[in-house]
N, C-alpha and C positions, 0 to 999 in steps of 0.2 A: 738530848736532841728532841726537838719538838717536831711532830709530824702534822702539818696543817694543810690547809687548802692549797697553798702555793706549792708545796712539795708533791701533793697528790696530782695536781695539774702537770707538774714537771714529769712525774713518773708516767702518767697517761700519755703525755706528749712523746716521751721516750719510747714507750711501747707502740704507739701509733706510727712512729717513725720506722721502727723495725718491721711492723706489719705492712706499712706502705712500701717499704723497700722490697719486701718479699713479693708483693703483687705487682709492683712497677718495674723492678729490675730482675729479680731472681726467676720468677715464673716465665716471663717472656724469653729470657736467656735459655732457660731449660727447654722451652718449646723450640727455639731456634736450633739448639744443640741436637734435639731429637730429629728435627727435619734434616739437618746436615748429616747426621748419622744414617738416616734413611737414604739420602741421596748418595752417600758414599757406598752404602751396601748395594744400591741399584747399579752404580757405575762398576763396582766389582763384579756383579753378576754379568753385566754386559761384557766386561773384559774377559771373564771366563768363557762366555759364548764366542767371543772373537778368537780366543786361543783355540777353542775346539774347532771352529771353522777353519782356522789356519792349518790345524792338524789334518782336517778332512780334505782341504785343498791339495795338500801334498799327496794324500791317499787317492784323491780324485784323479790326479794326473796318472798315477799308476793304473787306476781302474780304467781310465780312457784308453791307455796303451793296451791293456789286456783285452778290452772289448774290440778295439781296432784290429788286433791280431785275430780274434775270434771271427770277426766279420770277414777278414781277408781269407781265413781258412774256409769259411762257408762259401765265399765267392769262388774259391778255387774249384769247388765241386760243381759250380755252375758252368756248363760248357758254353762256348760261343754258339750263336745260332747256326753256324755252318757245321758244328759238330753234333747237332741233333740227330742227323742221319746215322752217325757212328753209334749213338746210343740205341737208336731204333734197331740197328743191325745186331747189337749186343743182346737186346731183348729177344729178337727173333731167333738168334743162335741159342739162347738159353731155352726157349720154348722147344726148338728142334732137338736139343740135347736131352730134354726130358720126354721126348716123344710126343710132344703136343703139336697139333696142326690147327691153327685158328680157323674157325668156321667163317668168321667175318672180322675185319679190322677196318676201322675208318677213323680219321682224325676229326676232332671237333674244332671249333673256332679257337684260334690262338688268343689267350688272355694276356694282356700287357699291363704291367704296373710300372712304377717309376724305376725300379732297379732290376726287375727280372720279368721274364715272360714264361708262360706256362702253355704247354701243348698237351691237351687231354686226348688220349687214344682210347676208343671204345673197342674192346676185343671180346669175342665170344669163342669159348673152347667147349667142345663136346669130347671129353676124354675120360681117362681113368683118374680118380681122385688122387692117388698116390703120386702120379706124375705131375699133376697140377700143384700139389703141395710142395714137391721138390723144386718146381719152377719158382714158386713164391719164395722159398728159402734162398735160392740162388739170386733172385731178383733183389733181395734185401742186401746182398753182399756187393752189389754194384758200387763202384767208387763215386758215381755221380748221384745227384739228388733226383730221386723219383718218388712218386707217392701213389699208392693205390687208394684212390679216393672213394671208389664205390666197388662193391663186389656183391653179386647175387649168385648163390649156388642153388642148383635144383637137381635133385636126384632123379635119374632116369630109371624107370621101372623095368625096362626090358632086360638089362644086364646088371649083375652085381658089381659095385664099385664104380659104375659109370655115372657121370654127372655132366651138367651143363653149367659153365661159369661165365657170367656176364661181368666183365670188369671194366673200370675206367682207370687207366694208368696215366698219370700226369708226369710229363718230363719238363723240368725247369731248366731254363737257359738264360744267359745274359740278355737283358732287354735292349731297347734302342738307346736309352740313356745309360751312360756308365755310372757306376756307383760313386757315392761320396768318398769312399775310402780311396778309390783310384784317383780322384781329384785331389785329395789331401796329399797323396804320395807323389803327385806330379805326373801321373800317367794319364794319357789321353785315350 
């Protein structure tokens, strides 16, 4: 068999056809395939995110129920405005029980928010520290929400154990607007 120019051109044409097919067909297909795989992986990641969100949504309903119950329990500790006097009486009785007689008591301006109101009471005691401390411990046990927002203690030099306590006791109660929990439960 003779290998001449004609055969050489045929072999080169055959090789160029294979090379041309690689660059014109195989390489673009490979690029399209890698783009398609990237798109599939992206969609799978989004699907995983959706599944996780669906799991959280069911947990979210339980969490909303739990928080609604917590809010309701908190609001049970908020007396109605008409019950503030009952709490004041309880505080007064606690002070008397511990042998405290307030030197001065006066109410500050009532503070209103959307769901509750706050009535700060400024009280001054000149008594024995032990009785005042017992009063604070009993005050902490009250079933309603109260807050001792300010307290200034000053030791009196003339007698041992005597002190002056300036305190601001805040009593919280239901505000003018009912809470959103009551509205959701259908209470007015």
